[in-house]
N, C-alpha and C positions, 0 to 999 in steps of 0.2 A: 244432515249438518255433520261434518267429520269430527271425530274425536278431539282434536286440537281447538276447533272454535267452541265445543262444548266446555273444554276445560277452562279456557280462556274466559268465556262469560261468566261460568259459575263462580270464579275467581274473582271477577270484577263485581258480580253481584254481592259477593261476601265482603270485599272491600267497601262497598257501597253501604253496605246493612252495618257493618263496624264504624263508619263515619257517622251514620245517623245514630247509633246508638251513644257515640261518645258525645256528639251535640246534645241529644237528648238528657244524657246525665248531667252535662254541664249546666242545662237550663234548670233541671230539678233540683240538684246539690248546690249549683252556685248562684245562678241568677235568680231563682224563685226565691229564696232566702234573702238576698240582697233586695230584692222589691219589697219583701213583706217588712224588711228592717226600714227602708226609706219611707214606707207608709206610716210605720211607727212614729218615725222621726218627725214628718211635717205634721201629725196629729199632736206631738208633744211641744213643737215650736208654736204652732197655733194657740195650743192652751195657754202657754207661757205670755206670748205677745197680749193675749186677751186680759190678763192677770195684769199685766204691765202697764196697761193701757190704762186699766182702774186707778192703778197706783199712781201713776204720772198726772193723770187728771186731777187726783186730789190735791196735789201738791202744786203742779205747774199749768194747772188749766187746759184749755183748748190748743193753746201755742205749744205747750210742751207735748201734746199728744199729736199735732202736726209734724214737729221734728222728730217725733220716735217713729212715725208712718214713713217719714222721709228715710229714715235709716233703715225700715225694713226694706224699701225699694232698694236700697243699695246691693241687698243679697241678689247675687246671681241668678239663683233660681226663681226669684219672684217677679212676677211679671206684672201684677194688679192686686192694688188693697182697697178694701171698701168697709167703711164702717156705717152699718144701716141700723136704723131706730126700729122698734119691735112692730110699730106702726106701717113700716115699710119706707118711710121717708131717709133718703141719703143723707150724712151728717157730713163725715169727711170721707171722699171717695174718688176712684178714678174713672167712675163710671157714671153715666147720666141715666142710666135705665136698670132698674133693680129687678126686671122681670126674669132675667136670666138666672137669678139666684133665691127665686121665691122658694124652691123644695129645700134646698140646702139650708137657708135660713130657718124656715118651718121645722126644718128638723132638728137644729140645734136647739131652737126654743122649748120644743116638745121634751127633748131627752135631756138637754142641759148637757150633754157631752159634746167632743169635736165630732162635727159631720165631714165625710170624705167623699167625694163624688168624682167619679173615673169615666164620665160620659164621654169626654174629648179624647182623641188619639194622643194629641200633643200637651194637654195641660191637666192639670187636676184642680180641683176645688177643696177648700178646707173652710168650715165655719164654726166660731164657738161664742156663744153668749156669754155676756158678763154685764154687770149691774153697777152703774157710777154712784158715786157717794150721795149724789143728789136723786137718788132712786131712779134714774132712766135707766131703761133696758134695752142694751144694745148688742149687734151680733158685728164681731169681726170674719171679714170674708177675704180670704186670699187666695189667688190664682198662681199656681205652682206649674213651673216646667217639668213634666212627667220624666220620671227616670229612664234613660235609654240605656239597656243592658249592650254593653260592649259585644260587637259581633266576634264570632269565633276566630276571626284571623284579624281582628282591628278594625278601623274605623278608616285607615288613611287608603290613598288609591293603590296601594299597594298590595292591599288585599285580594284583588282580582288577579295579580300575579302569583299569590300564594294558593288561590283556588286552581290556576292552571298548573302550578308546580305539583299540587297533591294529583290532581288527574293523571298527569303525566308520569307521576311516579307508580301509580295505580297500575296504569297500562303497561308500563315497562316491565313491573314486578310481575303481573299477571301473565305478560307474555313468556317473561324468561321461564315461570314455574310450568306454562302450559307446554311450552316446547321442551322442557326438560322431561316432562311426563310423557308426552306423545312421541317425541323423537325417537326412543328406541322401538316403538311399535311401529312406526312408518319404517324403519330399516328392517323389522323382522318380515314386516308385509312385502319389501321389495325383494328380500331374500327369499321369499316363500315364491313370487311370481318368476323368478330365476329359477327356482328348483322345479318349478311346474313346465318351464320351458325347456327342462332338459341339461341346466347347468347343475349336474349333481356336486361338482366341488364348492359350490354355494356354502358358505359360513358367515354367520353373523355376531359370534360370542366376543371377537375382538372389535367389533364395530361401534359396541354399546359403551365402552368407557369401563372404567373402575367402579361401577354401582354394585351395590351390595343389597338389592332388593329384588322384588319378586319379577321384575321386568329382566334384570340379569339372569334369574333362574329360569326364566321362561327362553331367554336367548340360548342359554346353556342346553336346553331341552330340546330346542329348535336343531342345534347342531349335533347333538347325539341322535336324532331322527335322521337328519341330513346323512350322516356317516352310515347309518343302519341302511338306508334306502340305497345310497351309493353301493355299497357292498352287496346288496342283494340283488340289484341291476346289473352291477359289474360280474358277478358271478353268474346270472341267468347268461348274461352275453357270452361269456367266457365258455358256459357248459354248450351252448348253442354252436359257437365256432369249433369247440373241440369234437362234439358229436358229428357234426359235418365234416370235419377232417376225417374223422374214425370211419366214417360209413362209406367215405371215396373208395377207401380199399376192397372192401369187401364188393362193393357195387361194382368196381372194375371187373374183380374176378368173376362175378355173376354173369356179367355181360359176355365174357368169353365163353363161360360154359354154356351160355345161351345160343350162341353162335355155333358150338358144338352141335348142341342138341337139335338145333334147326337144321343143320347140315343130316342128321339121321333122322330125322322126323319123316312121319308119313300124313296122310292127308287126314286122318283123325286128330292127331296132335299139334298139327301145324297152327290153328286157330287159338289154342290155348299158349302156345308158345308165343305167338304174336301178341297175344295179350299181355303175357309177361313182359315182353320187350317195351310195349307201350308205358306200362306202370314204371318200369325200370326207369326209361328216358324221362318220365315226370318227376319221378324220385331224384334223378341226377340235376334236373333243373330247379328244383325244390332246393337242393343242397347247395348249388351255385348262387343261387339268390341268398339263401341264408348267409353263406360266407361274405356275399358282398355286402349286405346288411350290417353283419357284423363288423368288418372293416370300417365301413362308413360312420357306425354308431361310435366305434373306441377312436375313430380319428387315426387309425394305424394304416390307411390307404393314401399314400403318397400320389399326387398325380399333378402333372405339367400344367401349367397355366399359360394360356395364350388367348389373343384376339378371337371371338366367335362372332361370326356373321349369323345372328340368330334368325335374321329372316331367311336365308337359305335352309340353316337347319330345320327350322319348323315346316318349311315347304317341304323337305326331302322326307322328312318323318312322315308329314300328313299325307303324302304320296304312296309311302309304303304300307299305310295303313289304310288308305284307300284301296290300294290293290288287293289286301286281305279281304277288307269289309265287302267287297263287291261279290266275293266268292261265297257269302252268307245272306246276298239280298240286303246289305246295306251300304253306307258310303260316307266319305269324310270330305268335307269341303271348307277350304278357307275362306271366310268372309272379310276379313281386313289383315294387312300385312306391311306393318311401317317397317322402317330401316331401323334396326336396333343393332348395336354392338356390345357384347359382355366380355369381360376377361374370366376365365375360367376352365374348365376340362372338358372340351368338345364331346367326350365320351361319356362323361357323367351327365352332362345337361341333354344330351341326345337321349340317352337313357331315362332320364325323368319325364321328359315329354313323351318318349315312346310308350312307357308304363303307364301314363295318364290316358294317351289316346286309345292304347289296346284295352283299358278298362271300360271307357266310354263305350268302344266299338262292341263289346261283350255283352253289355246291358242295354243300349239302346234297342228300342222295338224294331221289329224287321219291316224294311220299307223306309226307315227313318235315316237321317243324315246327322252325323257328329260334326257340330260347327265349330270351327278352330278359327281364333283371332289372335294377333299380334299388334299389342298397341304401345306406344312410347307415352307415357304417363308421368309427368313432375319427378323426371330423371331416372324412371324405372321403366324396364321391359315386363309388359304383363301379357302371359299368355293365357286364353282361357279356352277351355274345352268345355261344350255345353252337348249333353247326350239327352235323348229323349225317352230314358226308360222309367219315368214315375217318379225319380228322386228316392229319397230314404227319410225316415222318420228325423224331425229336427235334432231329438235327443240323442241321435246315432252319429251326426256328424263329425263329432269331435273325436271319436272312436275309428273313423275310416282310415286313419294313419296308422292304426297300431298292428302289428304283425299277426298275421292269421287271423283277424277279426274277420266276422262273417255277420252281415245284418241278419241275413234269415238263417234259418237252420241248417240249409244245403246251399245256399246262394252260389258260393265258390265252387262246391263239388259238382254242382249240376251244370256250371259253366265251363270246368275244367282250369278255374284260377287255382293258384297256390295260396292267395291272400298276403303276398309279400309286395305286388308290384307298387302299391301307393306307400307302402312303409319305406322301400327303396327311394322312392321319388322324394319324398319327403326329406330323407338323409341326405339325398345328393343336392338338393336345393339348399338344405341348410348349410353344407358344406362350401356353398356360394355366398353365404350371407344373405341368401333370399328367404322367401316366404311362400308357403302353399297352403291353401285353406279351400275348403269344399262349402257349397250352400245351394239351396233348392230354388229353382227359378223355372217357374210355368210348370211344365210335365216333366222336367228331367232334372238332373244334377249338372251345377258348374264347378269345375275346379279351376283355380286361378294360380299361377304360378308368377311370383314378382322377383325379379332379380335388376339390382342396379347397374343401370348403364354405364359404360365409360365413355 
């Protein structure tokens, strides 16, 4: 679950809890006292009605009592009025059966107080005993409509719209707050990904707005870190380029001196001079590759773009690599070759494919064949090169395109490599807005180059 969703849900839960607390407080502070006062009111009214009936009977007789009961019926909240003798017989009553009132009648005769019964959801019963002037004992039983507390949003049909409005407001507010808090983190995350992909100019401080919180400080810290990394890498690249340039002149003079020494050498010194020449050539090749890598990394190398027949290019590079591989008991075969055309530098693309192929030929086992395929896939040309050299540890795959990186202690030294081929290939493909990646497959390593077709 991402951070935005977590923040959104927590805000939503907090809003729901707040509404619940408000409803609870409304019930305990407002509704419950109102219900209590209502109960007291119906008790008092029942007590008053019973006393009044006794007085009316003394002056007006049964007719006066009937008229008074009729007036009680006129009260909106009264639904039933009964007068019951102590022996259980009905006197003036709206009911024909006194069995429903036995408990409340018995209670009032026992306690001589007003009894209240709340067994029904919709109505309540009150009962009060009284004695007429002739000595007869009766109970007044009244059925009341129970008090219905007003719902939190009223009783009209509009309350459902109010519920919906409350929910919608909560969702919008929670969404806005969650977006406000998580948006800078998403921007910093995207900036981090761009920085990891090599876009060293990436900054995020101006994208988080005029915030004055910890996230703004984090964005500023990120910019400081990115600037420092850019400075260090730029310095490293400049150093590599400058050192390479400076080494070329003494190497050139050393080669001239070497040629003079070879002319004056004898049989004993010739092998040593040949070894010096081989190491000098290797050093010259490394310097040349370093300069190429430096130009590609800094973007200082301009190249002409033209339409490239990638099929013909791959087939030519594979043919040259196969010729070299045959000399050491290996081979290069093309398993699939689709027609693909791209726009870019023929020299750079050829160099990238050649470096990958040479690397594969170098590490594939003796007697095996490096398999090359060119496929047109989703508008992109995908060149795949698979060797049979056993692959590399999964944790090392992401490091294969780093300059001078070696999987083993002496991997490239033993095979004569400089450790720059894949790094140059990566930068050449990036210059064409393409991608290059390595993965293990079967008993070897697969390197895939993907460039958008035109």
